[in-house]
N, C-alpha and C positions, 0 to 999 in steps of 0.2 A: 242416834242409833242407827246403825247401817242396815240397810234392807237385804234380806237373803234374796236369792233369784227364785225361789220357790213360791208357788201361790199355796196359801192355807185353806184346807178343805175341812171346815169345823162339822163333825159329825153328830147328830142327835143320839140321845140315847137308844130309841128304837132301832137306828142303823146301826150303831155299836154292836147291839144285842144282835142283829142280823148277821152281822160279818163276824160274830164271836170275839170282840175287841174288849178287854177287860178294863184298861185304862188309856186315857190319852192325856198328853199335855196341853197345859193351859195355852193361848195363842201368845205368841212373841212379837207378831207383826203389828206394829203401831197405825201402819197404814191401810186401813179397811178398803182402798181400793183393789188391794191385792188379796183380799179373803172372801170366800164362799163360805155358805152352811150349806150342808146337804142332807136330804131326809128321804126315806124310803115312804111311799104312799102306795095305797091299793086305787090303781085306776082300771074299772071295769074288771076287778077282781085280781088283777095282774100288778105283781111288784114292781114299782116304778121308783125312778128317782126324781126327785124335786131337788134343784138348785137354785139358790138366792145370792146373788151380790149382794154383799154386807154394805156397800158404800150407796148405790143407786136402786136397789132392789130389784134388778134385772133379774128375770126368772127364765129357765128352760127345763123342759120335762124331757126325759128318756123313757119309753114305754115298755113296759114288758120285759125286764132284764132276766136274765137265766143266772142260774148258780154260777157258772164259770164268771160271765161278765160283771158279777157282783164282787170276785175275787179280783178281778182287774180295773177296779173303781175307778182310780188316778187316769187312767187310759181313756175308759169309756165317759168319765167326766170330761177330760180335754176333747174328745171327738165329740160329744154331745155340744159343748162349748164351741169349737169351731163351726159345728155344722148352723148352730144356731145363729150365730154373727153372722155367718154368709149370707142365711135365708133372708136376713134384713139388712143386706146390701154392705156391709163390711169389707173392705179387704183383707187378704191375709196379712198383710204388713199392719194394718191398723190395728186387727183382732190380738196381733201378736203382743201388741204393746200391753195389753191386759193379762196374757199369760207368760209372757218373759219367755224363760227356757223350757217352759212346759212341765218342770220337776213340780212335785207337790206333796205337803206335808199333812198328814192328818191330826187335827187337833180337836179339843172340845168345842162345841159351838160359841160363837164371838161374843154373847152377852145377851140380856133381854131384849135388846132393842132389836137385835137382829133375829132372835127367835121369833119375836112379836112380826116381822117383815116375812119370816118363814110362813107363820101360821096364816098370815093374810095373804099370802102366794097361795097357799094349798087351799083356801077358801075361794079364790079366784078361779084356780083351776077347776074344781069342781063344778063351778058356776058355768063354766064355758066348756064343760065335757065333751058337749055335742059335737066340737070340733075335734075330738079325739080319732085319729085314723090308726085303727087297728093294725093296719098293713105296715106300718113304719114305726122303729124306735123313736125317731127324730119325731118332733110334733112343731113343725113350723108356723102352722095355722093357730095352733094352741097357744105356743109362745107368743105369738104376735098379739092375738087377743088380751092375754094377761097383761103384758109389757105397755098396752096402750091405754090402758085404766089410768084416769087421774088419781094421783094419790099424793101425799105427806111423806117427805121423807127426812128423819131428823139430820140436821145439819145443813139442810138447804132450805131456802126460801119457797114458800107458796105452794100450790099445787102442780104438778108435771107428771109426764109419764116415766116410766122406769127407762123406756128406750131413749126418750127425750134426755133424761139425766145421763144415760151411759154415754150417748154420742157427746154430749158435753165435756163429760170426763176423759173422753178420749181423745178428745181435741185437746186436751190440756197436759197429757202425759205424753 
């Protein structure tokens, strides 16, 4: 099966409701390295984006998005991803391997396992909420704390961090 150049963004049901999206297609991308699941979470009472990579569990947060920003979710997602990857030391060229052309396709979330990753990431974000910087949408410190936690990931042996799994994956694509 040939891979499209688009990243799949799986939207949770609460996020679909927030965006007034009635129905989304199922995922068509067999390679989870090019899939993310997105959720709307309240951080200090502000609607924020939680993005979790379906293959590595790498997570980033965009804090306090306005209504017009939610309407531009693919661009906001991509900007947040670039900022998060840059903050942890990835070059633009390396990061580009993960998001390709930058095009995105909304789908349903990518399955139970991936939604479990998303729920765990939300718990980890809430546990590290003291690191939240209310003056910035990008949350490099919060992202770093969440991605430095040891965890298991389906399809990969043993314990590792999401940041470690992402670094390994990017070296292979």
